[in-house]
N, C-alpha and C positions, 0 to 999 in steps of 0.2 A: 428246598432252598434256591436260591436265585445267586447265580455262579458269573463270572466274567475270564477268560480265561486272558492268556497274556496280549493276544492279538484283538483284545477288545470284544469279542464275541459273549452274547450273553444269551444262558439256557438258563431252563430249571431242571432241578433235581430232586429226586425223594432219599430218603433214608430212615432210619432209626436211630433212638440210641440207645447206649449200651455203656456199662459200665459207669453207675453214678457212684461219685465221692462228693460230697459234700456239694459246694456252687461248680462241681465240673462235672463233665461228662463228654465221652466220647460218642461222636457222632459216624454212622458207618452206613454212606450214600451207597444207592443201588447201584450205583457206575462209578468209574475210577476217575480221581481231578489229577488233570495235569501238572507239572510242577509250573508253578506262578499263577494258578489258578487264585482269583480272589471269591471270595462269598461277600456277596454284596447284601442277602438280607437270608432271613431265616423265620420262617412260618412253621409251628408248634399245633397239629391237629390233631383232636380225641383227648381225652382225659385220663389224666394222672391216677394210678390205682388208687385205692383206699389205702390209709393210712395206719395202722396197728391200734390207735384206738379206734377210727371211725369200724373197721370191720369186728371192734368187739363191742362199741355200742349196737350196732345193725345186730349183732348177734345177741344181747341182752335184751333187746327187743321182741327179735324173734322168739327167747324164750320166754318173755313174761306173754307175748301172744298165743303162744302154743300151752300155757297153761305150765309148762314144766317148772318154773322160779314164783316165787307170789311176790316179788319186789314190790308192790305196789299194795300190796295187805300187809306185810308183816316187818316194812321199812316205814318208822318214826317219821323221820326225815321228809322223804316222798309225801305221807300220809300230811301231815301238817304243808305242804307245796303246794300239792296238788289235789286233796282234797280236804280243805279245810272243814272244821266244827263250824256247824251254822251261825255259834256265839264269837264265832272267828278267834275264840279262846284256842292257845298251842295245846298240845298232850302230850306228854313223854312220857315213860318209863320211868317207875320210882329209882330204879338204879342208876340212871341218867344223871340225878338230881347231886350232882358233885359241886358243895358251895365251894368257893375259893375266899380263905382270909380276906378279910376285909383290912386288917390292920397291915395286907403287905401293896396297898393301892395308895400313892399319899394323894395329898388333895392340894399341893401348893402348885401342881404344874409341871416338876422338876420329877420328871419320869424315866428314869434311864438314865442318859446320856444326852438325851433330849427336852431343851425348853419348849413343850407345848404351850400353845394357843389355850382359849375354855374351848373352841369347838372341839378341837383335838383331845381334850382331854376330857371332855364328855363321851365323844366317841372311843376311849382307852377304857373310860369304867362301866359303860354300859356293855361293852364286850366282857371285861371282866364278872357283872354282876350275875349271880344266880339265878334271877328271879326268871321267870319263864317267857316275860313281856320282853327279855332284853335275850331271846336266847340266839332270834337272827337279827344279826344288826347289819342294816345297807348302810355302807357309809360312800359319800358320791362326791367329787370335786376334779374341777380342770384339773391338769398336771402343773404339780409345782406348787399345790398345796399342803401336803404331808401325810399322802394318804400312805404310802410307805414308810414315815418314820411313826405311823399310827399301829401298823403291823407289825412292827420290829419292837417296839415298846409292849404290844399287849403282850409278845411272845415272852422277851426276856420279863417281865412281871408275874407273866400265868407261870410260870416253867420256877422262877423266884416262888411264887407260893405252893408249889408241891407236883404242877399240873405236866402231865406228859402225853407222850402220844401227840401232840400237836401238826397236823400234816396244812403245809401253807402250799394250795392249789393254784395256779392259773393256766391261760386258756395257748399264754404262748410261752417259748422258751427263753424269749427277753425277760417279760416278766419275773420269770423265776431267778434270770441272773440275778436285775436290779434288785429281787429280796434279798435273796445272798449276800450282797455287797452292802445292801444296808445294814443286815444283820451283822458281818465283818466287821463293818464301818465302828458299830457302837461296842465291838469286843465280845461277840457273843459268838461263840464254835460253834456250840453243842450241837451239831445238826448235820444232814448229809445232802447232796444237792442231786436230781435225777433231771436228766433230760436228754432229748431225743440224740442218737449216734450221729447222726450228719451235725446236727448245732454243734456239737462237741469237737467233732474234728476238722472243721475249718472257719467256721463263724466266731466263734472262740475262744479258740482254744489257748490263749494265753491267759485266762480267767483260771484254769485249771493247774 
């Protein structure tokens, strides 16, 4: 870091990061900082340690390559995504075929507490469909087009139809929080929220 003392003289100083809590961290400089010293710039060098998720992912890939787990051959999801059949048809175990009662799916667009447009309702119906060609659904749209509303409506109807054990997974804590807030906004509260400790500690403690 570049610092300037009370007389205006500037110089560079190295240090290390320690005691990280949320967005706050202590800097331990290699030398002492006199009273009145001002830090004018800060440059970080090096790479952060891998997160727990990154470390687990690397460990899983290593176990696959070593042959200690058969994730690539005994997991239908990975088989269908990475090694699809020549005819393009999805292959699922018989005990994975748990049909959802179509009587639980309204057809007038009034799903849950949302008024869905035709595109959104089509997405929800496909997500609820037991057909193999609907088992993987890709829903795409720019911000503000109701993707989170589609997710919340699907969860509400799927649980109402007797399905349990639904996991909603996102790449960021913010995305998970947004889904949780959407579920709460429609009065659906039968869920648990898992986010990283740092995110809970300072970024969004008000949510909890």
